[in-house]
VEXLO-249408 format. One record per residue (C-alpha): x, y, z. Coordinates in steps of 0.5 Angstrom, whole numbers. Layout:
! VEXLO-249408
+-------+-------+-------+
|    xx |    yy |    zz |
+-------+-------+-------+
|     X |     Y |     Z |
...
+-------+-------+-------+
This chain:
! VEXLO-249408
+-------+-------+-------+
|    xx |    yy |    zz |
+-------+-------+-------+
|     0 |     0 |     0 |
|     3 |     7 |    -1 |
|     3 |     8 |     7 |
|     8 |     2 |     7 |
|    12 |     6 |     2 |
|    13 |    12 |     5 |
|    15 |     8 |    11 |
|     9 |    10 |    15 |
|     6 |     4 |    19 |
|    -1 |     2 |    20 |
|    -3 |     0 |    27 |
|    -9 |    -3 |    25 |
|    -9 |    -8 |    20 |
|   -16 |    -7 |    19 |
|   -15 |     0 |    16 |
|   -11 |    -3 |    10 |
|   -18 |    -4 |     7 |
|   -22 |   -10 |     3 |
|   -17 |    -9 |    -3 |
|   -10 |   -11 |     1 |
|    -9 |   -18 |     0 |
|    -4 |   -23 |     3 |
|     2 |   -20 |     1 |
|     0 |   -13 |     3 |
|    -1 |   -15 |    10 |
|     5 |   -19 |    10 |
|     9 |   -13 |     8 |
|     6 |    -9 |    12 |
|     7 |   -14 |    18 |
|    15 |   -14 |    16 |
|    15 |    -7 |    17 |
|    12 |    -6 |    23 |
|    16 |   -12 |    26 |
|    22 |    -9 |    23 |
|    21 |    -2 |    27 |
|    20 |    -6 |    33 |
|    13 |    -5 |    33 |
|    11 |   -13 |    35 |
|     4 |   -12 |    36 |
|    -2 |    -9 |    31 |
|    -9 |    -9 |    31 |
|   -14 |   -13 |    27 |
|   -20 |   -10 |    29 |
|   -21 |   -11 |    36 |
|   -16 |   -16 |    36 |
|    -9 |   -16 |    38 |
|    -4 |   -19 |    33 |
|     4 |   -21 |    37 |
|     9 |   -22 |    34 |
|    16 |   -25 |    36 |
|    21 |   -20 |    36 |
|    27 |   -25 |    38 |
|    30 |   -19 |    41 |
|    28 |   -15 |    47 |
|    25 |    -9 |    45 |
|    26 |    -1 |    48 |
|    23 |     5 |    46 |
|    26 |    12 |    47 |
|    24 |    17 |    52 |
|    24 |    24 |    52 |
|    30 |    24 |    55 |
|    33 |    20 |    50 |
|    34 |    14 |    55 |
|    31 |     7 |    53 |
|    26 |     4 |    57 |
|    23 |    -4 |    56 |
|    16 |    -4 |    52 |
|    14 |    -7 |    59 |
|    16 |    -2 |    63 |
|    12 |     0 |    70 |
|    12 |     7 |    65 |
|     9 |     4 |    59 |
|     4 |     0 |    63 |
|     2 |     7 |    67 |
|     1 |    10 |    60 |
|    -5 |     5 |    58 |
|    -8 |     5 |    65 |
|    -8 |    13 |    66 |
|   -15 |    14 |    63 |
|   -13 |    15 |    56 |
|   -16 |    11 |    51 |
|   -12 |     4 |    50 |
|   -15 |     4 |    43 |
|   -12 |    10 |    40 |
|    -5 |     9 |    43 |
|     0 |     4 |    39 |
|    -2 |    -3 |    39 |
|     0 |    -7 |    46 |
|    -2 |   -12 |    50 |
|    -2 |    -7 |    56 |
|    -8 |    -4 |    52 |
|   -12 |   -11 |    51 |
|   -12 |   -11 |    59 |
|   -13 |    -4 |    60 |
|   -19 |    -5 |    55 |
|   -22 |   -10 |    59 |
|   -21 |    -7 |    66 |
|   -25 |    -1 |    64 |
|   -30 |    -5 |    61 |
|   -30 |    -9 |    67 |
|   -32 |    -3 |    72 |
|   -36 |     1 |    67 |
|   -41 |    -5 |    65 |
|   -40 |   -10 |    71 |
|   -40 |   -16 |    65 |
|   -34 |   -20 |    66 |
|   -29 |   -20 |    61 |
|   -25 |   -25 |    58 |
|   -18 |   -25 |    54 |
|   -15 |   -30 |    50 |
+-------+-------+-------+
């Protein structure tokens, strides 16, 4: 797709549209994986790819932190809409927790 050619990554594969074929989706997932974006959304489903390495994000001060740090987890649980953020396993947990609190309906993560 055009976005993959410009180096931008698509967080939700559904946004690629119905004209995307398996090759387009594979290219997009590879691009995300190469950029350390091991999580992708497919609608409300989280797709996780094994990075075969530790993944870090650069903080504002230039230091690196694990994508599984407490600071990253707090970003997803601090009242922000996790679906509007970069796909992450913490976003799935945060959305399930918010749904549990607001609807009082048990949640399940598979």
